[in-house]
Each structure stands twice: as C-alpha cells, then as structure tokens.
N, C-alpha and C positions, 0 to 999 in steps of 0.2 A: 389626728386628735392632738390637742395641746393640754398639758397639765403639768403641775410641779411634781418632781420626783417623789414617789411614795404616796401620792394623793390621787384622788379621782380626777379623770379628765375634766377640764373646765371649758374647753371650746373646740370647735371644728374649724379647720382652715381649708377652704376650697379655692382652686384656681379658676380664673375666668374661663379658661378653655373647658374645664369640667362642667361649669355651669351652662355654657353654650351647648355642650354636647347633649345635655339632658334638660329638656324644656321644663320638667317638673322642679328644677332647681332655680328657676327664674326669680322666685320670691326672695332668694338670698341677696339679690342685687338691691332690694329695697330695705331689708332689715339687717344685713350684714355690715360690718365695718371694713372699709377698704384699707388695705395695708400698703404702706409706702415701701419702696426699695425692692430690689430683685429684678430679674428680667421679665417675670410674668406677674400680672396683677393678681393679687390674692384677696380673699374676703374672709374675715374672722366672724364666727357665729357662736354665741354662747351655747354651751351644750344643752342647757335647759330648753332653749328655743328650738334647737335641732330635734330634741326628743319629742317635742310637741308634734312634729311632722313625721316622726319615725314610723308611724303606721303605714305610710306610703313608701314603698321601696324605691330606691334610686340606684343609679349605677356609679356613684362617686367612689373613687379609690382613695383610701386614706393610708398613706405610707406608714404611719406609726402603728396602725392596726393590721394592715394587709401585707406590708413589705417584710423582708427578713434580711439578716446579715448587715452589710454595710449600708444598704438603703434605709433600714430601720434606724441604724445609728446616726445617719445623716439627718433623718427626720427628728430624732431626739435632740441632736445638736442645734438644729434650727429652732426647735421649741424653746430650749434654754435661752438662746440668743434673743428671741422675740420677747420672752417674758422679762429678761434682764433689761432690754431696751425700753419696754413699756414702763417698767418700774423707774428707770432712770429719767424718762421723759416726764413721768408724773411727779417725781421728786423735783425736777427742774421747774415745772409749773408751780409747784407749791412754794419753792424758794422765791421765785419771781413775784408771786402773789404777796408773800410776806414782806419782800423788799418794797414793793409799791405801797403796801399798807403802812409799813413803818414810816415811809416818807410822808404819807397823809397824816400820820399821827405826830408829825413834827420832828422826826429823827433826821439828823443831817446825814449826808453821805459818809462823812468821817465817822460818825457814831455807828452807822450800819457796818462800815468796813471793819471797825475795831471789834464789833461783836462777831462778825463772820470770819475774821482773820484775812480780809481782803484789802487791797489798796483802795484808796478813794477813787483812783482812776478806773479800777475794775468795776466798782459799784456804779460809777458814772456810765460805763459801757452797758451795764445791765439795765440801766434806767433809760438809755437813749431811745430805744425802739421796742418797748414791750408789746406783746401781742394785744390787739385791740380787745379781744374777748376777756383777757385778764384785767385790763383797765376798766372795762364795763363791769366786771364782777366786783372789783374793789369799790368802784363808785356806787354800785347798788348796795353793797354792805354798809358803806358810810351813810347813805341815805336812810336805810332801814334802821341802823343803829341810832341815828339822830331822832327818829320817831320814837323808838323805845326809850331813849334817854329822856325825851320830853315827858313821857309818862312817869318814869321813875323819879325824875327830879321833883315832881309834885308830891309823891308819896312812895316810900319804899314798899315793894310788894314781893310776895313770894313768887317763885318761878311760875307756878300754876295760875297766879292771879294777874299776870301781865296781860292786859287785853290786846286783841288784834286791832290794828289801826290802819286806815288808808289802804285796805286791801291786803294786808299782811295776814296770811293764814297761820294757824297754830303751829304747823310744821316749820314754816319759815321763821316765826318768832322764836321757836325753840332753837333753831339753827343759829340765828343771829345772837341770841343770849349766850349760847355756848362759846361762840367766837369772841364776844365782848368780854366774857369772863377770862378767857384764855389770854387775851392781849392786855388785860388790865383796865379795860374801860368800865367794868363793873366789879363789885366785890359783894360777897355774901355776908350779911350781918344777921344778928338775931332778929332784927326787925324785918329782914327781907333783903332783896337785891337793892344795891345803892350805887349810884353813878359816882365814879372816882373823879379826882381832879383831872386826870388824863382824859377821861370820858367827856367831861365838861369842855375841856380845851378842844378836843376833836369836834364836838358838836358845834361849838362856837365858830371854829374855822370853817366847817362845812356850811354853816349858815351864811358866812361871809362870801364863800365861793359861789353859793347858789344865788345870792343877791347880786354879786358882780356879774355873773353869767346872764341873769335876767336883764340887768341894766344894759349890758353890751348888746344883747339881742334886740332890745327896744331901740337903742341908738342906731343899730344897723338897719332896723326896719324903718325908722324915721328918715334916715338918709336915703333909703331906697324910694320912699314915698316922695321926698323932696325932689329927687332926681326925675321921677316920673311927672311931677307937676311942672317942672321947668326943663323941658327938652332942649 
C-alpha cells in the first residue's frame, strides 16, 4: 500500500509477477498505471479502484501491510521515494507547461530566465525538445482562450454567463477561464470578465499563427497536386 505518513493509504502497488500468479488480478493490467524503474515491472492502482474489487479475495502480498521489520521499512522507504518522484515529475511538467505558455504569450527567453533565476541558455535547453503532449496541451489552451476572448471582447460577462462555443463544455470553459485569469489574459471588473491587453495580444498572435498554418497547408497541398499533374 502507498500513502503519505499519517494519512490513509492512497494506492496499491502490485508487481507483474503477482498479477500473473493470480488470474483474478488481470484487470489491473488494463486500469493500473505502469511504473518505470526498478528490476520488476510494477502497477499502481488507486485505493478506491482496488476497494471496488475488494469483495473478491485475491492472493496478493502487500509488504507495507503484510511484512514486518526491515521489509516493512523498505516498503515504507519505497513509498516515500515514489511519491516524492511523482511530485517532482508533476512539478517539472507544470514548469515546462508554464515556460511554453509564457513563450506563446510573447515572453522572451531572457524574460523567462530572469523570472525563474535561470540563464537564457538553460531556458533555451528547456524549450528545445518539450514533450509533444505538453505542446498539444498549450496549443489547445491558446485555441480555447481565443474563442472565449472573442466572446468577451464583444461584451464583458460574468463567469456564469460565458457561453460554450465550438464544442467547449461548461467544465472546460471554467477551466480555461481560471487559467486565463491566473496568467493575466482576463481581469474581473464590476461589469464582468474583461479581456486584458495581454489577452488581446495573445489572441491576435494565435490568429496569425492559425492563418499562417492554414496557408502553409494549402500551399503544400497545391504543390502536391501540381506534382501529380505533371509526372
């Protein structure tokens, strides 16, 4: 079992060998999170999910619950390390997301470096090869923020009045509004939410990038068609 000191357990960790030994644990392969590192493949399972299946007995041995002495201490040390690593990985993802977003908002690498206390070269390294999923996440935020900004530029609205547009559900709208307020793209006024100068700049830059991207795709498509027409 995994859990922070003094708190209820949060998760179960099972080894691949334990899962293979008991066919009733095969479902863990589909819903569990595979953990990297170590000599044996491990799967992390939220305690709530485990408890849903708890009515069916299994033969899994959980060292933090079943072991004693040094084995239990080892399991506790492993738990603390995995949670610390998970927290650090998540913090790194958040920092990278904010660096990418700051760049999209017009911040130079020097500006970002001064804010973070990093050299421009280090910021350049962080920007060189960001994870594709983070780039997609930031791109999605910019697109959604542009849609919301287009609504609010017409008329300031309260948070509850911002309509859903182009398939944005209410939960997503609320999430994007929170982020837009946090990074200064929106400001709350007595009349309602209002797009700031920064928000307008980001929206305009995003529109230009979208137009350039569409133009490039059309040009590429046209070149391909011309090549096919003249073998």
